[in-house]
Each structure stands twice: as C-alpha cells, then as structure tokens.
N, CA, C and O atoms as a printed pandas DataFrame, in Angstrom:
     atom_number atom_name residue_name chain_id  residue_number  x_coord  y_coord  z_coord
0              1         N          UNK        A               1    0.819   -1.201    0.000
1              2        CA          UNK        A               1    0.000    0.000    0.000
2              3         C          UNK        A               1    0.861    1.262    0.000
3              4         O          UNK        A               1    0.556    2.211   -0.722
4              5         N          UNK        A               2    1.931    1.290    0.796
5              6        CA          UNK        A               2    2.818    2.455    0.854
6              7         C          UNK        A               2    4.254    2.021    0.525
7              8         O          UNK        A               2    5.095    1.927    1.418
8              9         N          UNK        A               3    4.527    1.760   -0.744
9             10        CA          UNK        A               3    5.832    1.203   -1.113
10            11         C          UNK        A               3    7.024    2.100   -0.787
11            12         O          UNK        A               3    8.132    1.599   -0.593
12            13         N          UNK        A               4    6.821    3.398   -0.726
13            14        CA          UNK        A               4    7.937    4.311   -0.460
14            15         C          UNK        A               4    8.006    4.779    0.990
15            16         O          UNK        A               4    8.805    5.655    1.323
16            17         N          UNK        A               5    7.185    4.208    1.842
17            18        CA          UNK        A               5    7.169    4.623    3.248
18            19         C          UNK        A               5    8.425    4.124    3.960
19            20         O          UNK        A               5    8.922    3.036    3.671
20            21         N          UNK        A               6    8.931    4.927    4.888
21            22        CA          UNK        A               6   10.088    4.471    5.655
22            23         C          UNK        A               6    9.722    3.272    6.536
23            24         O          UNK        A               6    8.579    3.131    6.970
24            25         N          UNK        A               7   10.697    2.425    6.786
25            26        CA          UNK        A               7   10.463    1.219    7.589
26            27         C          UNK        A               7   10.403    1.521    9.082
27            28         O          UNK        A               7    9.886    0.714    9.854
28            29         N          UNK        A               8   10.922    2.665    9.493
29            30        CA          UNK        A               8   10.932    3.027   10.903
30            31         C          UNK        A               8   10.401    4.451   11.085
31            32         O          UNK        A               8   10.306    5.229   10.136
32            33         N          UNK        A               9   10.062    4.758   12.326
33            34        CA          UNK        A               9    9.641    6.116   12.662
34            35         C          UNK        A               9   10.024    6.386   14.106
35            36         O          UNK        A               9   10.386    5.472   14.847
36            37         N          UNK        A              10    9.940    7.642   14.495
37            38        CA          UNK        A              10   10.235    8.051   15.865
38            39         C          UNK        A              10    8.923    8.331   16.582
39            40         O          UNK        A              10    8.150    9.192   16.163
40            41         N          UNK        A              11    8.675    7.602   17.666
41            42        CA          UNK        A              11    7.461    7.789   18.457
42            43         C          UNK        A              11    7.714    8.835   19.538
43            44         O          UNK        A              11    8.744    8.813   20.212
44            45         N          UNK        A              12    6.771    9.741   19.690
45            46        CA          UNK        A              12    6.871   10.812   20.678
46            47         C          UNK        A              12    5.587   10.880   21.483
47            48         O          UNK        A              12    4.513   10.542   20.984
48            49         N          UNK        A              13    5.698   11.318   22.731
49            50        CA          UNK        A              13    4.524   11.506   23.567
50            51         C          UNK        A              13    4.795   12.634   24.546
51            52         O          UNK        A              13    5.283   12.367   25.645
52            53         N          UNK        A              14    4.513   13.837   24.215
53            54        CA          UNK        A              14    3.972   14.377   22.976
54            55         C          UNK        A              14    5.103   14.773   22.022
55            56         O          UNK        A              14    6.279   14.724   22.380
56            57         N          UNK        A              15    4.727   15.163   20.808
57            58        CA          UNK        A              15    5.667   15.683   19.819
58            59         C          UNK        A              15    5.533   17.198   19.831
59            60         O          UNK        A              15    4.476   17.740   19.505
60            61         N          UNK        A              16    6.600   17.869   20.204
61            62        CA          UNK        A              16    6.592   19.331   20.308
62            63         C          UNK        A              16    7.518   19.906   19.240
63            64         O          UNK        A              16    8.688   19.530   19.159
64            65         N          UNK        A              17    6.994   20.817   18.424
65            66        CA          UNK        A              17    7.768   21.493   17.387
66            67         C          UNK        A              17    7.619   22.988   17.604
67            68         O          UNK        A              17    6.511   23.521   17.547
68            69         N          UNK        A              18    8.723   23.660   17.852
69            70        CA          UNK        A              18    8.715   25.108   18.120
70            71         C          UNK        A              18    7.715   25.477   19.207
71            72         O          UNK        A              18    7.018   26.486   19.104
72            73         N          UNK        A              19    7.650   24.655   20.246
73            74        CA          UNK        A              19    6.783   24.930   21.384
74            75         C          UNK        A              19    5.329   24.557   21.185
75            76         O          UNK        A              19    4.500   24.834   22.053
76            77         N          UNK        A              20    4.997   23.935   20.060
77            78        CA          UNK        A              20    3.610   23.586   19.754
78            79         C          UNK        A              20    3.495   22.062   19.656
79            80         O          UNK        A              20    4.318   21.412   19.013
80            81         N          UNK        A              21    2.475   21.504   20.295
81            82        CA          UNK        A              21    2.218   20.075   20.201
82            83         C          UNK        A              21    1.594   19.774   18.839
83            84         O          UNK        A              21    0.578   20.364   18.472
84            85         N          UNK        A              22    2.206   18.852   18.093
85            86        CA          UNK        A              22    1.713   18.467   16.774
86            87         C          UNK        A              22    1.610   16.940   16.711
87            88         O          UNK        A              22    2.333   16.250   17.429
88            89         N          UNK        A              23    0.722   16.400   15.862
89            90        CA          UNK        A              23    0.571   14.950   15.797
90            91         C          UNK        A              23    1.649   14.251   14.977
91            92         O          UNK        A              23    1.917   13.069   15.188
92            93         N          UNK        A              24    2.269   14.972   14.042
93            94        CA          UNK        A              24    3.287   14.341   13.206
94            95         C          UNK        A              24    4.205   15.396   12.599
95            96         O          UNK        A              24    3.907   16.589   12.564
96            97         N          UNK        A              25    5.341   14.886   12.121
97            98        CA          UNK        A              25    6.303   15.742   11.432
98            99         C          UNK        A              25    7.175   14.851   10.553
99           100         O          UNK        A              25    7.539   13.744   10.947
100          101         N          UNK        A              26    7.503   15.333    9.379
101          102        CA          UNK        A              26    8.425   14.632    8.475
102          103         C          UNK        A              26    9.569   15.599    8.212
103          104         O          UNK        A              26    9.380   16.660    7.616
104          105         N          UNK        A              27   10.744   15.223    8.658
105          106        CA          UNK        A              27   11.901   16.092    8.489
106          107         C          UNK        A              27   13.154   15.260    8.277
107          108         O          UNK        A              27   13.355   14.235    8.929
108          109         N          UNK        A              28   13.986   15.711    7.364
109          110        CA          UNK        A              28   15.237   15.026    7.048
110          111         C          UNK        A              28   15.016   13.548    6.727
111          112         O          UNK        A              28   15.833   12.699    7.082
112          113         N          UNK        A              29   13.902   13.249    6.053
113          114        CA          UNK        A              29   13.596   11.889    5.636
114          115         C          UNK        A              29   13.035   10.994    6.727
115          116         O          UNK        A              29   12.812    9.807    6.490
116          117         N          UNK        A              30   12.802   11.532    7.911
117          118        CA          UNK        A              30   12.312   10.719    9.029
118          119         C          UNK        A              30   10.907   11.154    9.434
119          120         O          UNK        A              30   10.574   12.340    9.424
120          121         N          UNK        A              31   10.096   10.164    9.790
121          122        CA          UNK        A              31    8.746   10.420   10.296
122          123         C          UNK        A              31    8.803   10.433   11.818
123          124         O          UNK        A              31    9.362    9.531   12.441
124          125         N          UNK        A              32    8.218   11.468   12.401
125          126        CA          UNK        A              32    8.063   11.599   13.850
126          127         C          UNK        A              32    6.559   11.657   14.094
127          128         O          UNK        A              32    5.851   12.408   13.424
128          129         N          UNK        A              33    6.068   10.870   15.046
129          130        CA          UNK        A              33    4.625   10.816   15.253
130          131         C          UNK        A              33    4.270   10.664   16.717
131          132         O          UNK        A              33    4.989   10.039   17.497
132          133         N          UNK        A              34    3.128   11.260   17.066
133          134        CA          UNK        A              34    2.538   11.099   18.393
134          135         C          UNK        A              34    1.199   10.411   18.184
135          136         O          UNK        A              34    0.204   11.073   17.891
136          137         N          UNK        A              35    1.161    9.108   18.329
137          138        CA          UNK        A              35   -0.076    8.346   18.187
138          139         C          UNK        A              35   -0.302    7.820   16.784
139          140         O          UNK        A              35    0.380    8.220   15.840
140          141         N          UNK        A              36   -1.269    6.915   16.652
141          142        CA          UNK        A              36   -1.536    6.281   15.361
142          143         C          UNK        A              36   -2.004    7.245   14.274
143          144         O          UNK        A              36   -1.642    7.084   13.108
144          145         N          UNK        A              37   -2.800    8.240   14.643
145          146        CA          UNK        A              37   -3.247    9.214   13.645
146          147         C          UNK        A              37   -2.090   10.007   13.068
147          148         O          UNK        A              37   -2.026   10.255   11.864
148          149         N          UNK        A              38   -1.180   10.401   13.942
149          150        CA          UNK        A              38    0.014   11.113   13.487
150          151         C          UNK        A              38    0.902   10.219   12.640
151          152         O          UNK        A              38    1.479   10.668   11.649
152          153         N          UNK        A              39    1.013    8.951   13.028
153          154        CA          UNK        A              39    1.814    8.015   12.253
154          155         C          UNK        A              39    1.227    7.834   10.858
155          156         O          UNK        A              39    1.963    7.806    9.872
156          157         N          UNK        A              40   -0.090    7.713   10.773
157          158        CA          UNK        A              40   -0.746    7.565    9.474
158          159         C          UNK        A              40   -0.437    8.758    8.574
159          160         O          UNK        A              40   -0.109    8.584    7.401
160          161         N          UNK        A              41   -0.540    9.955    9.115
161          162        CA          UNK        A              41   -0.253   11.156    8.327
162          163         C          UNK        A              41    1.214   11.207    7.914
163          164         O          UNK        A              41    1.531   11.499    6.761
164          165         N          UNK        A              42    2.100   10.925    8.854
165          166        CA          UNK        A              42    3.524   10.973    8.553
166          167         C          UNK        A              42    3.930    9.967    7.493
167          168         O          UNK        A              42    4.700   10.299    6.593
168          169         N          UNK        A              43    3.429    8.748    7.581
169          170        CA          UNK        A              43    3.762    7.728    6.588
170          171         C          UNK        A              43    3.153    8.049    5.227
171          172         O          UNK        A              43    3.795    7.852    4.196
172          173         N          UNK        A              44    1.922    8.541    5.224
173          174        CA          UNK        A              44    1.289    8.915    3.959
174          175         C          UNK        A              44    2.062   10.049    3.288
175          176         O          UNK        A              44    2.277   10.023    2.076
176          177         N          UNK        A              45    2.474   11.035    4.065
177          178        CA          UNK        A              45    3.236   12.160    3.515
178          179         C          UNK        A              45    4.585   11.679    2.987
179          180         O          UNK        A              45    4.978   12.033    1.875
180          181         N          UNK        A              46    5.289   10.883    3.770
181          182        CA          UNK        A              46    6.621   10.410    3.392
182          183         C          UNK        A              46    6.585    9.541    2.141
183          184         O          UNK        A              46    7.544    9.517    1.369
184          185         N          UNK        A              47    5.485    8.831    1.941
185          186        CA          UNK        A              47    5.385    7.940    0.791
186          187         C          UNK        A              47    4.822    8.630   -0.446
187          188         O          UNK        A              47    4.764    8.035   -1.522
188          189         N          UNK        A              48    4.406    9.889   -0.290
189          190        CA          UNK        A              48    3.830   10.611   -1.424
190          191         C          UNK        A              48    2.382   10.231   -1.703
191          192         O          UNK        A              48    1.876   10.477   -2.798
192          193         N          UNK        A              49    1.716    9.636   -0.724
193          194        CA          UNK        A              49    0.323    9.218   -0.891
194          195         C          UNK        A              49   -0.570    9.858    0.165
195          196         O          UNK        A              49   -1.288    9.165    0.885
196          197         N          UNK        A              50   -0.522   11.182    0.252
197          198        CA          UNK        A              50   -1.273   11.918    1.259
198          199         C          UNK        A              50   -2.752   11.534    1.309
199          200         O          UNK        A              50   -3.293   11.422    2.409
200          201         N          UNK        A              51   -3.443   11.324    0.169
201          202        CA          UNK        A              51   -4.856   10.956    0.242
202          203         C          UNK        A              51   -5.118    9.635    0.982
203          204         O          UNK        A              51   -6.256    9.382    1.380
204          205         N          UNK        A              52   -4.114    8.800    1.175
205          206        CA          UNK        A              52   -4.289    7.513    1.851
206          207         C          UNK        A              52   -4.245    7.627    3.374
207          208         O          UNK        A              52   -4.378    6.616    4.064
208          209         N          UNK        A              53   -4.061    8.832    3.913
209          210        CA          UNK        A              53   -3.852    8.976    5.359
210          211         C          UNK        A              53   -5.035    8.485    6.182
211          212         O          UNK        A              53   -4.838    7.897    7.245
212          213         N          UNK        A              54   -6.256    8.710    5.716
213          214        CA          UNK        A              54   -7.437    8.281    6.481
214          215         C          UNK        A              54   -7.570    6.757    6.468
215          216         O          UNK        A              54   -7.897    6.150    7.488
216          217         N          UNK        A              55   -7.319    6.151    5.325
217          218        CA          UNK        A              55   -7.354    4.695    5.235
218          219         C          UNK        A              55   -6.272    4.093    6.119
219          220         O          UNK        A              55   -6.521    3.127    6.839
220          221         N          UNK        A              56   -5.085    4.656    6.067
221          222        CA          UNK        A              56   -3.989    4.147    6.893
222          223         C          UNK        A              56   -4.307    4.294    8.379
223          224         O          UNK        A              56   -4.011    3.394    9.166
224          225         N          UNK        A              57   -4.899    5.407    8.767
225          226        CA          UNK        A              57   -5.282    5.591   10.174
226          227         C          UNK        A              57   -6.297    4.531   10.596
227          228         O          UNK        A              57   -6.209    3.997   11.702
228          229         N          UNK        A              58   -7.255    4.223    9.730
229          230        CA          UNK        A              58   -8.245    3.190   10.043
230          231         C          UNK        A              58   -7.577    1.819   10.157
231          232         O          UNK        A              58   -7.926    1.035   11.040
232          233         N          UNK        A              59   -6.633    1.528    9.284
233          234        CA          UNK        A              59   -5.918    0.251    9.336
234          235         C          UNK        A              59   -5.073    0.138   10.593
235          236         O          UNK        A              59   -5.016   -0.927   11.208
236          237         N          UNK        A              60   -4.422    1.218   10.979
237          238        CA          UNK        A              60   -3.630    1.206   12.200
238          239         C          UNK        A              60   -4.521    1.051   13.434
239          240         O          UNK        A              60   -4.130    0.414   14.413
240          241         N          UNK        A              61   -5.706    1.629   13.382
241          242        CA          UNK        A              61   -6.636    1.553   14.508
242          243         C          UNK        A              61   -7.279    0.184   14.665
243          244         O          UNK        A              61   -7.589   -0.237   15.779
244          245         N          UNK        A              62   -7.480   -0.512   13.552
245          246        CA          UNK        A              62   -8.125   -1.830   13.594
246          247         C          UNK        A              62   -7.575   -2.707   12.477
247          248         O          UNK        A              62   -8.212   -2.852   11.434
248          249         N          UNK        A              63   -6.396   -3.294   12.686
249          250        CA          UNK        A              63   -5.782   -4.119   11.636
250          251         C          UNK        A              63   -6.662   -5.294   11.193
251          252         O          UNK        A              63   -6.531   -5.765   10.063
252          253         N          UNK        A              64   -7.544   -5.767   12.055
253          254        CA          UNK        A              64   -8.391   -6.906   11.686
254          255         C          UNK        A              64   -9.406   -6.538   10.595
255          256         O          UNK        A              64   -9.992   -7.427    9.977
256          257         N          UNK        A              65   -9.616   -5.256   10.357
257          258        CA          UNK        A              65  -10.566   -4.825    9.323
258          259         C          UNK        A              65   -9.873   -4.543    7.992
259          260         O          UNK        A              65  -10.470   -3.923    7.112
260          261         N          UNK        A              66   -8.640   -4.980    7.830
261          262        CA          UNK        A              66   -7.851   -4.664    6.631
262          263         C          UNK        A              66   -8.543   -5.087    5.344
263          264         O          UNK        A              66   -8.608   -4.298    4.401
264          265         N          UNK        A              67   -9.058   -6.303    5.279
265          266        CA          UNK        A              67   -9.676   -6.783    4.035
266          267         C          UNK        A              67  -10.842   -5.891    3.626
267          268         O          UNK        A              67  -10.952   -5.507    2.461
268          269         N          UNK        A              68  -11.715   -5.558    4.578
269          270        CA          UNK        A              68  -12.873   -4.714    4.274
270          271         C          UNK        A              68  -12.456   -3.310    3.873
271          272         O          UNK        A              68  -12.961   -2.766    2.891
272          273         N          UNK        A              69  -11.530   -2.716    4.633
273          274        CA          UNK        A              69  -11.095   -1.350    4.345
274          275         C          UNK        A              69  -10.407   -1.249    2.987
275          276         O          UNK        A              69  -10.634   -0.289    2.249
276          277         N          UNK        A              70   -9.577   -2.222    2.652
277          278        CA          UNK        A              70   -8.894   -2.195    1.360
278          279         C          UNK        A              70   -9.872   -2.430    0.217
279          280         O          UNK        A              70   -9.724   -1.836   -0.851
280          281         N          UNK        A              71  -10.868   -3.286    0.421
281          282        CA          UNK        A              71  -11.886   -3.504   -0.605
282          283         C          UNK        A              71  -12.684   -2.221   -0.835
283          284         O          UNK        A              71  -12.974   -1.868   -1.978
284          285         N          UNK        A              72  -13.037   -1.528    0.236
285          286        CA          UNK        A              72  -13.761   -0.264    0.099
286          287         C          UNK        A              72  -12.887    0.790   -0.573
287          288         O          UNK        A              72  -13.382    1.584   -1.373
288          289         N          UNK        A              73  -11.608    0.806   -0.261
289          290        CA          UNK        A              73  -10.695    1.781   -0.867
290          291         C          UNK        A              73  -10.597    1.568   -2.371
291          292         O          UNK        A              73  -10.413    2.528   -3.119
292          293         N          UNK        A              74  -10.715    0.327   -2.821
293          294        CA          UNK        A              74  -10.701    0.060   -4.261
294          295         C          UNK        A              74  -11.857    0.762   -4.964
295          296         O          UNK        A              74  -11.751    1.098   -6.144
296          297         N          UNK        A              75  -12.947    0.984   -4.262
297          298        CA          UNK        A              75  -14.103    1.650   -4.856
298          299         C          UNK        A              75  -13.895    3.147   -5.019
299          300         O          UNK        A              75  -14.627    3.793   -5.769
300          301         N          UNK        A              76  -12.907    3.709   -4.326
301          302        CA          UNK        A              76  -12.669    5.152   -4.405
302          303         C          UNK        A              76  -12.365    5.612   -5.827
303          304         O          UNK        A              76  -12.665    6.754   -6.175
304          305         N          UNK        A              77  -11.783    4.759   -6.648
305          306        CA          UNK        A              77  -11.416    5.174   -7.997
306          307         C          UNK        A              77  -12.524    4.891   -9.017
307          308         O          UNK        A              77  -12.418    5.314  -10.169
308          309         N          UNK        A              78  -13.578    4.188   -8.615
309          310        CA          UNK        A              78  -14.666    3.853   -9.524
310          311         C          UNK        A              78  -15.840    4.808   -9.322
311          312         O          UNK        A              78  -16.157    5.170   -8.189
312          313         N          UNK        A              79  -16.477    5.212  -10.398
313          314        CA          UNK        A              79  -17.692    6.037  -10.237
314          315         C          UNK        A              79  -18.819    5.176   -9.688
315          316         O          UNK        A              79  -18.843    3.966   -9.912
316          317         N          UNK        A              80  -19.760    5.797   -8.964
317          318        CA          UNK        A              80  -20.913    5.038   -8.445
318          319         C          UNK        A              80  -21.708    4.419   -9.601
319          320         O          UNK        A              80  -21.682    4.938  -10.716
320          321         N          UNK        A              81  -22.411    3.317   -9.340
321          322        CA          UNK        A              81  -23.236    2.695  -10.398
322          323         C          UNK        A              81  -24.214    3.706  -10.991
323          324         O          UNK        A              81  -24.794    4.522  -10.274
324          325         N          UNK        A              82  -24.383    3.641  -12.288
325          326        CA          UNK        A              82  -25.323    4.531  -12.982
326          327         C          UNK        A              82  -24.752    5.900  -13.286
327          328         O          UNK        A              82  -25.478    6.778  -13.751
328          329         N          UNK        A              83  -23.485    6.101  -13.038
329          330        CA          UNK        A              83  -22.873    7.420  -13.284
330          331         C          UNK        A              83  -22.101    7.412  -14.584
331          332         O          UNK        A              83  -21.518    8.428  -14.961
C-alpha cells in the first residue's frame, strides 16, 4: 500500500515542534509521530500518498478490518453505479 514509506519512525509523547504540540512531522527523511493518527499522516506524507492517510489511520486503529477497508478503498477510484 505504501511502497515508499520508511520502515521506521520516531514515536513521541507528545511531539513538540517550536513549542507547539503536533501529531506528526516529516523532516530530514524521518517520520516523527505522536499516536496512530500522526503516524498515518507521517507515513502517507513520506510515501507521497497523502490521500491515503485516512485509510492508513483506520488500518492502524483496527488491523483486523484490513480486508474490508482495502476492498472499500478500491471503490474510491470507480464512479458510483449509474454514473
């Protein structure tokens, strides 16, 4: 799903950038994240697939739903029936 995503990331609790708490950051080729939502955004950004961030967050939140979520994601590129 994310072929260009880095294999590792830096987990933070919390992640502070310039005095502000942020959920994720991508800098110098590394993903820094605070929580699964931040990790999803950081990996999606690093891989060049920003639109996949919501799907990735759902997969990280419930890996057992992978088959259903990926099947639904396949429908994103198809027009609705009758269109």
